[in-house]
ZAMARGU-4260 file (C-alpha; in steps of 0.2 Angstrom, whole numbers, plus 5000, padded with zeros to 4 digits):
<rodrens>
0) 5239/4907/5087 | 5228/4892/5090 | 5215/4903/5099 | 5216/4916/5086 | 5212/4903/5072
5) 5197/4895/5083 | 5190/4912/5084 | 5191/4917/5066 | 5184/4900/5062 | 5169/4902/5074
10) 5165/4919/5067 | 5167/4913/5048 | 5154/4899/5053 | 5143/4911/5061 | 5144/4923/5045
15) 5140/4907/5034 | 5125/4903/5044 | 5118/4920/5045 | 5120/4921/5025 | 5112/4905/5023
20) 5097/4910/5035 | 5095/4927/5026 | 5094/4917/5010 | 5083/4903/5014 | 5071/4910/5027
25) 5056/4920/5022 | 5048/4931/5036 | 5029/4930/5037 | 5017/4943/5045 | 5001/4934/5044
30) 4995/4935/5063 | 4984/4919/5061 | 5001/4909/5063 | 4998/4913/5082 | 4980/4907/5082
35) 4975/4890/5088 | 4972/4876/5075 | 4954/4875/5071 | 4945/4859/5075 | 4927/4863/5069
40) 4920/4869/5052 | 4914/4886/5061 | 4931/4888/5069 | 4939/4885/5052 | 4928/4898/5045
45) 4932/4910/5059 | 4951/4907/5055 | 4948/4913/5036 | 4935/4927/5041 | 4947/4934/5055
50) 4959/4939/5040 | 4949/4938/5024 | 4932/4940/5029 | 4921/4955/5020 | 4921/4964/5036
55) 4940/4962/5040 | 4945/4969/5023 | 4936/4986/5026 | 4945/5002/5028 | 4934/5017/5033
60) 4938/5034/5028 | 4933/5051/5033 | 4938/5068/5026 | 4936/5084/5037 | 4942/5101/5039
65) 4934/5110/5024 | 4917/5116/5018 | 4905/5103/5012 | 4907/5107/4994 | 4927/5105/4995
70) 4924/5089/5005 | 4912/5081/4993 | 4924/5086/4978 | 4939/5078/4988 | 4929/5062/4990
75) 4925/5061/4973 | 4943/5063/4966 | 4949/5051/4980 | 4936/5037/4974 | 4941/5038/4957
80) 4960/5038/4961 | 4957/5022/4973 | 4946/5013/4960 | 4961/5013/4947 | 4972/5006/4961
85) 4975/4987/4962 | 4975/4987/4980 | 4957/4989/4981 | 4942/4978/4975 | 4928/4990/4980
90) 4927/5010/4984 | 4910/5018/4987 | 4906/5034/4993 | 4887/5036/4989 | 4891/5043/4972
95) 4884/5034/4957 | 4896/5023/4949 | 4892/5018/4931 | 4906/5006/4929 | 4899/4994/4943
100) 4896/4982/4927 | 4908/4979/4913 | 4902/4986/4897 | 4900/4967/4892 | 4889/4963/4906
105) 4877/4978/4905 | 4863/4968/4896 | 4863/4957/4911 | 4855/4971/4921 | 4838/4965/4915
110) 4842/4948/4923 | 4848/4956/4940 | 4836/4969/4943 | 4819/4966/4953 | 4811/4981/4945
115) 4799/4970/4934 | 4796/4957/4946 | 4780/4964/4952 | 4774/4973/4936 | 4782/4968/4919
120) 4790/4978/4907 | 4775/4986/4897 | 4768/5001/4889 | 4761/5010/4905 | 4778/5006/4915
125) 4788/5013/4899 | 4776/5029/4899 | 4778/5033/4917 | 4797/5031/4917 | 4800/5041/4901
130) 4789/5054/4909 | 4801/5055/4924 | 4815/5056/4912 | 4808/5071/4905 | 4808/5080/4923
135) 4824/5073/4927 | 4832/5081/4911 | 4826/5098/4918 | 4835/5095/4934 | 4854/5096/4941
140) 4855/5078/4938 | 4853/5080/4919 | 4872/5080/4916 | 4873/5063/4924 | 4858/5055/4915
145) 4861/5061/4898 | 4874/5048/4893 | 4863/5034/4901 | 4847/5038/4894 | 4848/5031/4877
150) 4853/5013/4883 | 4845/5013/4900 | 4829/5025/4900 | 4822/5015/4916 | 4838/5019/4924
155) 4841/5000/4930 | 4860/5004/4931 | 4856/5017/4945 | 4843/5006/4954 | 4856/4990/4954
160) 4870/5004/4960 | 4858/5009/4974 | 4853/4990/4978 | 4872/4986/4978 | 4876/5001/4990
165) 4877/4997/5008 | 4860/4991/5016 | 4859/5004/5029 | 4864/5021/5019 | 4873/5035/5028
170) 4868/5054/5026 | 4870/5060/5008 | 4875/5079/5005 | 4883/5085/4989 | 4879/5069/4980
175) 4891/5059/4993 | 4891/5051/5010 | 4893/5061/5025 | 4893/5058/5044 | 4883/5069/5056
180) 4900/5077/5062 | 4902/5085/5044 | 4915/5073/5037 | 4914/5066/5019 | 4914/5047/5020
185) 4921/5032/5010 | 4921/5014/5012 | 4935/5004/5004 | 4938/4985/5002 | 4955/4978/5000
190) 4960/4964/4990 | 4973/4959/5004 | 4969/4949/5020 | 4965/4960/5034 | 4978/4951/5045
195) 4992/4954/5032 | 5001/4969/5040 | 5013/4971/5025 | 4999/4971/5011 | 4987/4981/5023
200) 5002/4993/5025 | 5004/4996/5006 | 4985/4998/5004 | 4985/5012/5018 | 5000/5020/5011
205) 4991/5021/4994 | 4976/5029/5002 | 4987/5041/5011 | 4998/5046/4995 | 4982/5048/4984
210) 4974/5060/4996 | 4990/5071/4998 | 4991/5071/4980 | 4972/5077/4978 | 4973/5089/4993
215) 4988/5098/4987 | 5001/5108/4996 | 4993/5119/5009 | 4977/5109/5009 | 4967/5112/5025
220) 4957/5095/5023 | 4963/5080/5033 | 4961/5062/5031 | 4956/5049/5044 | 4958/5030/5041
225) 4950/5017/5052 | 4946/4998/5051 | 4953/4981/5055 | 4967/4983/5042 | 4973/4999/5048
230) 4973/4993/5065 | 4984/4979/5059 | 4995/4991/5052 | 4996/5001/5068 | 4999/4987/5080
235) 5013/4980/5069 | 5022/4997/5068 | 5020/5001/5087 | 5025/4984/5093 | 5041/4984/5081
240) 5044/5002/5086 | 5043/5000/5104 | 5052/4983/5104 | 5066/4990/5095 | 5067/5006/5107
245) 5066/4995/5123 | 5078/4982/5115 | 5092/4996/5112 | 5091/5003/5130 | 5091/4985/5137
250) 5106/4981/5126 | 5115/4996/5132 | 5112/4992/5150 | 5117/4974/5147 | 5134/4980/5140
255) 5137/4991/5154 | 5133/4978/5166 | 5145/4967/5160 | 5159/4979/5157 | 5156/4983/5177
260) 5156/4965/5182 | 5171/4959/5171 | 5181/4976/5166 | 5186/4969/5149 | 5179/4974/5132
265) 5187/4958/5125 | 5178/4947/5136 | 5162/4957/5132 | 5164/4953/5114 | 5169/4935/5117
270) 5154/4932/5129 | 5142/4937/5115 | 5148/4923/5103 | 5138/4908/5112 | 5122/4920/5111
275) 5125/4924/5094 | 5129/4907/5089 | 5112/4901/5097 | 5101/4915/5089 | 5108/4911/5071
280) 5107/4892/5074 | 5089/4895/5080 | 5085/4905/5063 | 5093/4892/5052 | 5084/4878/5062
285) 5067/4887/5058 | 5073/4889/5039 | 5076/4871/5037 | 5061/4864/5047 | 5048/4878/5040
290) 5056/4888/5027 | 5046/4902/5034 | 5046/4911/5050 | 5035/4924/5058 | 5041/4941/5064
295) 5033/4939/5080 | 5042/4922/5083 | 5059/4930/5079 | 5055/4944/5092 | 5049/4932/5105
300) 5063/4918/5101 | 5075/4931/5105 | 5067/4936/5121 | 5066/4917/5126 | 5084/4915/5121
305) 5088/4927/5135 | 5090/4911/5146 | 5106/4907/5135 | 5115/4924/5141 | 5117/4915/5159
310) 5128/4902/5150 | 5144/4913/5147 | 5140/4923/5163 | 5142/4908/5174 | 5158/4903/5165
315) 5166/4920/5167 | 5160/4923/5185 | 5166/4904/5190 | 5183/4905/5184 | 5196/4902/5196
320) 5214/4908/5199 | 5227/4894/5195 | 5216/4885/5183 | 5211/4887/5165 | 5194/4891/5158
325) 5191/4874/5151 | 5195/4866/5168 | 5183/4879/5175 | 5168/4875/5164 | 5171/4856/5167
330) 5166/4859/5185 | 5151/4869/5180 | 5146/4857/5165 | 5134/4845/5175 | 5123/4860/5182
335) 5124/4869/5166 | 5118/4853/5156 | 5104/4850/5168 | 5098/4868/5166 | 5099/4867/5147
340) 5090/4850/5147 | 5077/4858/5159 | 5074/4874/5148 | 5072/4863/5132 | 5060/4851/5140
345) 5049/4866/5145 | 5049/4874/5128 | 5044/4858/5120 | 5027/4861/5126 | 5026/4875/5114
350) 5030/4862/5101 | 5016/4851/5106 | 5004/4865/5104 | 5000/4863/5086 | 5001/4881/5083
355) 5013/4885/5068 | 5020/4901/5077 | 5023/4892/5093 | 5030/4877/5085 | 5043/4888/5075
360) 5046/4897/5093 | 5050/4880/5100 | 5062/4875/5085 | 5070/4893/5088 | 5073/4892/5105
365) 5078/4874/5109 | 5090/4875/5094 | 5098/4892/5101 | 5099/4885/5119 | 5108/4869/5114
370) 5120/4879/5103 | 5122/4892/5115 | 5125/4880/5129 | 5137/4868/5119 | 5147/4883/5113
375) 5150/4890/5130 | 5156/4873/5135 | 5168/4868/5121 | 5172/4884/5112 | 5171/4899/5122
380) 5184/4893/5135 | 5196/4890/5121 | 5196/4908/5116 | 5195/4917/5132 | 5210/4926/5137
385) 5222/4919/5149 | 5222/4934/5160 | 5206/4938/5169 | 5199/4946/5185 | 5193/4934/5199
390) 5175/4938/5202 | 5179/4931/5219 | 5188/4948/5223 | 5173/4959/5219 | 5173/4972/5234
395) 5159/4969/5247 | 5154/4952/5239 | 5159/4943/5254 | 5149/4955/5265 | 5133/4952/5255
400) 5136/4934/5254 | 5136/4932/5274 | 5122/4944/5276 | 5113/4932/5265 | 5118/4917/5274
405) 5113/4923/5291 | 5095/4926/5285 | 5083/4914/5294 | 5076/4900/5285 | 5061/4895/5293
410) 5053/4879/5289 | 5035/4887/5291 | 5039/4900/5277 | 5035/4890/5262 | 5017/4885/5268
415) 5013/4902/5274 | 5018/4910/5257 | 5008/4896/5249 | 4993/4900/5260 | 4995/4919/5256
420) 4995/4914/5238 | 4980/4904/5239 | 4971/4919/5247 | 4976/4931/5234 | 4970/4919/5220
425) 4954/4916/5230 | 4951/4935/5232 | 4953/4940/5213 | 4939/4946/5206 | 4941/4945/5187
430) 4941/4929/5176 | 4956/4918/5177 | 4959/4916/5159 | 4958/4930/5146 | 4948/4923/5131
435) 4943/4939/5123 | 4958/4942/5110 | 4952/4960/5107 | 4957/4964/5125 | 4975/4962/5120
440) 4975/4974/5107 | 4987/4990/5110 | 4975/4999/5100 | 4971/5016/5109 | 4953/5017/5115
445) 4950/5033/5107 | 4955/5026/5090 | 4943/5011/5094 | 4929/5023/5098 | 4932/5033/5083
450) 4931/5016/5073 | 4914/5012/5080 | 4907/5030/5076 | 4913/5028/5058 | 4907/5010/5056
455) 4889/5017/5063 | 4889/5033/5052 | 4894/5022/5036 | 4883/5008/5040 | 4898/4995/5038
460) 4895/4976/5043 | 4899/4971/5060 | 4915/4961/5062 | 4907/4950/5075 | 4893/4942/5067
465) 4890/4932/5051 | 4874/4924/5044 | 4879/4907/5036 | 4868/4901/5022 | 4873/4883/5017
470) 4869/4872/5003 | 4877/4859/4990 | 4882/4871/4978 | 4883/4890/4974 | 4866/4889/4965
475) 4858/4882/4981 | 4865/4895/4992 | 4859/4909/4980 | 4841/4900/4981 | 4841/4898/4999
480) 4847/4916/5001 | 4832/4923/4991 | 4820/4912/5001 | 4825/4918/5018 | 4827/4937/5012
485) 4808/4940/5017 | 4811/4933/5034 | 4827/4944/5036 | 4817/4959/5031 | 4804/4955/5045
490) 4817/4953/5058 | 4824/4970/5052 | 4808/4978/5054 | 4805/4970/5071 | 4823/4979/5077
495) 4831/4963/5080 | 4845/4968/5067 | 4847/4986/5058 | 4852/4977/5042 | 4858/4962/5033
500) 4867/4959/5017 | 4864/4942/5008 | 4873/4934/4993 | 4857/4935/4983 | 4858/4955/4985
505) 4871/4957/4971 | 4867/4939/4962 | 4850/4932/4960 | 4850/4912/4957 | 4849/4905/4940
510) 4831/4901/4942 | 4826/4920/4945 | 4837/4925/4931 | 4828/4913/4919 | 4810/4919/4926
515) 4816/4937/4922 | 4822/4932/4905 | 4806/4924/4900 | 4795/4940/4906 | 4805/4951/4894
520) 4796/4957/4879 | 4804/4953/4861 | 4811/4966/4851 | 4796/4970/4841 | 4784/4970/4855
525) 4795/4981/4865 | 4798/4994/4850 | 4778/4995/4849 | 4776/4998/4868 | 4791/5011/4867
530) 4783/5020/4852 | 4766/5022/4861 | 4774/5027/4877 | 4785/5041/4869 | 4771/5049/4860
535) 4771/5068/4864 | 4787/5067/4873 | 4801/5077/4866 | 4813/5061/4862 | 4820/5061/4845
540) 4816/5045/4834 | 4828/5031/4836 | 4836/5038/4853 | 4832/5021/4862 | 4840/5009/4849
545) 4852/5004/4861 | 4839/5000/4875 | 4830/4989/4862 | 4847/4980/4858 | 4851/4977/4876
550) 4833/4969/4881 | 4833/4958/4865 | 4851/4952/4869 | 4847/4949/4888 | 4832/4937/4882
555) 4845/4926/4874 | 4860/4927/4887 | 4865/4913/4897 | 4862/4916/4916 | 4875/4925/4925
560) 4886/4914/4937 | 4898/4919/4951 | 4913/4914/4940 | 4907/4926/4927 | 4901/4940/4939
565) 4918/4941/4947 | 4926/4949/4932 | 4915/4965/4935 | 4921/4978/4948 | 4907/4973/4960
570) 4910/4955/4957 | 4923/4954/4971 | 4910/4957/4983 | 4900/4941/4978 | 4917/4931/4977
575) 4920/4935/4995 | 4902/4930/5000 | 4902/4913/4992 | 4914/4900/4999 | 4917/4882/4994
580) 4921/4870/5008 | 4924/4852/5007 | 4910/4847/4995 | 4898/4861/4999 | 4895/4879/4999
585) 4893/4893/5012 | 4885/4910/5009 | 4893/4923/5021 | 4879/4937/5024 | 4885/4953/5033
590) 4876/4960/5048 | 4874/4978/5053 | 4868/4984/5070 | 4864/4966/5078 | 4853/4969/5093
595) 4844/4952/5097 | 4855/4936/5090 | 4842/4925/5098 | 4829/4930/5086 | 4839/4921/5072
600) 4837/4904/5082 | 4820/4900/5075 | 4827/4904/5057 | 4840/4892/5060 | 4829/4878/5067
605) 4816/4880/5052 | 4831/4877/5039 | 4838/4862/5048 | 4854/4872/5053 | 4856/4877/5035
610) 4854/4895/5039 | 4863/4900/5056 | 4870/4915/5064 | 4889/4914/5068 | 4896/4923/5083
615) 4914/4925/5078 | 4918/4932/5095 | 4910/4917/5104 | 4919/4905/5091 | 4936/4913/5095
620) 4933/4911/5114 | 4929/4894/5113 | 4944/4891/5101 | 4956/4899/5113 | 4949/4889/5128
625) 4950/4872/5119 | 4968/4877/5114 | 4973/4883/5131 | 4968/4866/5138 | 4979/4857/5124
630) 4994/4869/5129 | 4991/4865/5148 | 4991/4847/5146 | 5007/4849/5136 | 5014/4859/5149
635) 5010/4846/5163 | 5020/4833/5152 | 5034/4846/5152 | 5033/4848/5172 | 5035/4829/5174
640) 5048/4828/5163 | 5058/4843/5170 | 5056/4835/5188 | 5062/4818/5181 | 5077/4827/5174
645) 5082/4836/5190 | 5080/4820/5200 | 5091/4810/5187 | 5104/4825/5188 | 5105/4824/5207
650) 5101/4808/5212 | 5097/4815/5228 | 5079/4818/5233 | 5083/4830/5246 | 5094/4841/5234
655) 5082/4840/5220 | 5067/4846/5232 | 5078/4862/5237 | 5079/4866/5218 | 5062/4862/5212
660) 5052/4868/5229 | 5058/4887/5226 | 5054/4886/5208 | 5037/4880/5210 | 5032/4891/5225
665) 5039/4906/5214 | 5029/4902/5199 | 5012/4901/5211 | 5018/4918/5219 | 5017/4926/5202
670) 5001/4919/5197 | 4994/4925/5214 | 5001/4943/5212 | 4995/4944/5194 | 4977/4938/5198
675) 4976/4949/5214 | 4981/4963/5203 | 4966/4960/5192 | 4975/4951/5177 | 4967/4939/5167
680) 4980/4926/5160 | 4983/4924/5142 | 4995/4913/5131 | 5008/4927/5134 | 5008/4925/5152
685) 5011/4906/5150 | 5026/4909/5138 | 5033/4921/5152 | 5030/4909/5166 | 5040/4897/5156
690) 5054/4909/5154 | 5053/4914/5172 | 5055/4896/5178 | 5069/4892/5166 | 5079/4907/5174
695) 5073/4903/5191 | 5079/4885/5189 | 5097/4892/5185 | 5097/4901/5203 | 5090/4886/5213
700) 5103/4874/5204 | 5118/4885/5208 | 5113/4890/5225 | 5111/4872/5229 | 5128/4868/5222
705) 5140/4863/5236 | 5154/4877/5238 | 5171/4871/5243 | 5177/4887/5250 | 5172/4905/5253
710) 5179/4911/5237 | 5168/4899/5227 | 5153/4905/5236 | 5156/4923/5231 | 5158/4918/5213
715) 5142/4909/5213 | 5134/4925/5221 | 5142/4936/5209 | 5137/4925/5193 | 5118/4925/5200
720) 5118/4943/5204 | 5124/4948/5186 | 5110/4936/5178 | 5097/4943/5190 | 5101/4961/5185
725) 5103/4958/5167 | 5086/4949/5166 | 5078/4964/5176 | 5086/4976/5164 | 5077/4968/5149
730) 5060/4963/5157 | 5057/4977/5169 | 5058/4988/5154 | 5046/4977/5146 | 5035/4979/5159
735) 5034/4997/5157 | 5028/4995/5139 | 5012/5003/5133 | 5008/4987/5122 | 4999/4974/5132
740) 5009/4959/5125 | 5025/4965/5130 | 5019/4972/5146 | 5012/4955/5150 | 5028/4946/5146
745) 5039/4960/5155 | 5029/4961/5171 | 5028/4941/5172 | 5046/4938/5170 | 5051/4953/5181
750) 5041/4946/5196 | 5046/4928/5192 | 5065/4933/5193 | 5062/4942/5209 | 5053/4928/5218
755) 5064/4915/5211 | 5081/4923/5217 | 5073/4927/5234 | 5066/4909/5237 | 5081/4902/5230
760) 5091/4909/5243 | 5078/4906/5257 | 5075/4888/5252 | 5093/4884/5250 | 5101/4871/5262
765) 5109/4882/5278 | 5125/4880/5285 | 5136/4882/5270 | 5153/4891/5271 | 5154/4908/5278
770) 5166/4921/5271 | 5179/4927/5284 | 5183/4943/5272
</rodrens>
């Protein structure tokens, strides 16, 4: 009865903790939580631009599978639908958009346009423009021009629309953009950050839903979506889907293994309680400390918590006939406590990283290991059934033990293996560390190539380079942007870059706007010019009164500022290109088709660094390298503490050596095999090496444990074999994954488990009890 009451109480506490965690914890999807903390101004800018920069928010759309006329029709319909969707800040397809400026901002076009910078608005210019309008009205464009003509006879709205289109225009057919491969193209900018899978997923779903509605049932046209945000959605879905699929298979395998090992469904269910306790405790601890948890932290946390599955396995396998489970666990506890403490020390390195995602991972794993270990010690023995099957009686186990004990253990084996590992490390041809984050993406190569093709066809900005324009305020950024525009045009003409887009392309400085205001004629002068210009032209009297009103109003307007401009549909673009930073402002110019980055060095030198080219790839690699050094220092401290823990636990130098030496050599061998196979190491390999070392420490600890009789030796072997097979069930499956991150973890841990197990046996002390059975 007491046993049942404890079991019910234990389960009730778990339900309560689960309810609290579900209520208090928020799941995050921003992948920047796993990026290193930025130290320099450029690194901070990098972190922002990775998720929120203009290039990262772009989605590239292509419609194909129909005739050009039908594709153009679909492009226009989709553009209209998406412009009315709150997920998107800008949608362009090459078609003129009269709504690029709000109605209230239309008079500002005379402050924004550069049409009258070289030649003022005079009678000759008006006569030429009106003559062209007469010709236009006899063309297919008449339907588009007639609504604009009374208010804008010089078509400044259309000129601004052309200026605000991408600097490198795609092909235009049927009035919209097309690719050389006969695809109708659209360029869409989302409000959501590029590294927000949930929000980007909503945006992608909105695009697909709108297209399906427009295309209709039985429509032959197909929509292709590409771009950083789409890849974020793809990676998130594929990672989650494959993780769940592999998780289900490994869970079924683990259950079958425990049923085979212990032949009891009740024992299987009870053995799961410490692991469940650890997992829920980890989630609750993160909820208390951070209030938010990244989805990757949750997935990795459960993976790292796999170490805890060994705790109940050790108890179940080491139970001896004639004593209770509580008595059995007391004999195991010193070694289990050493293993728990060592694993927690290793995971402290993640907390010292300063990276939010890894700090969450450390809190989750350490809390989980402690709770799983202590619940195995104090709760599980009290709820296990009294009747059990002694693992020592497993058929064939004694033969396996004797065979393992008979294996030669030459003293020259460790040095030879170390030399062999050194040769493999020396012969590796690839870089030791993987600094390129893009290399870890699971996006298929064909999709990456398609993205490059669409980006080139659309003239979309590069995601690698930014042209930084720095000044004390936003006005200073716009002025400097205007000043360097001729130099950028010259670099474009020299072929250093295909095109560049500066903030002043969208919004001139206040000084330029005031200069343009001053050059506008007053109403009476403009009316006289207009009257003379339209002589003998077929326009009715008074048709251009709205034009006179707008020019007169433009003469008295306060110059347009970024804050006011942001209210227009195109304003989101300038809002993304002007960023305030710690007392100064940055203008973020986008680059298209960079060919010669070094050509911008002179411009940077001339402006004293106020204008500079930022290589986001180079900045990310330097950030990753600096972060890795920090992690390695933390691991170095953790290793020292781990060694000290083992020495304190054994108080015997020789026994401690037999535990630490196989773990150290196995880790070196894993590194050597990975490097020899052409693998450059990433953060995920460090995580996996830590996990493998934690598992290997268990094997060495228990193989080094004195066994008073042959039966206890068989129990030790039984527990270790179950632990090894269960670990391989999980991580060998991950090693077969198509996702680079999962594959890196799975392969590293699988190799580690194999090397640790073999070396723990071969480097253990010889001469222990042999089995006479």
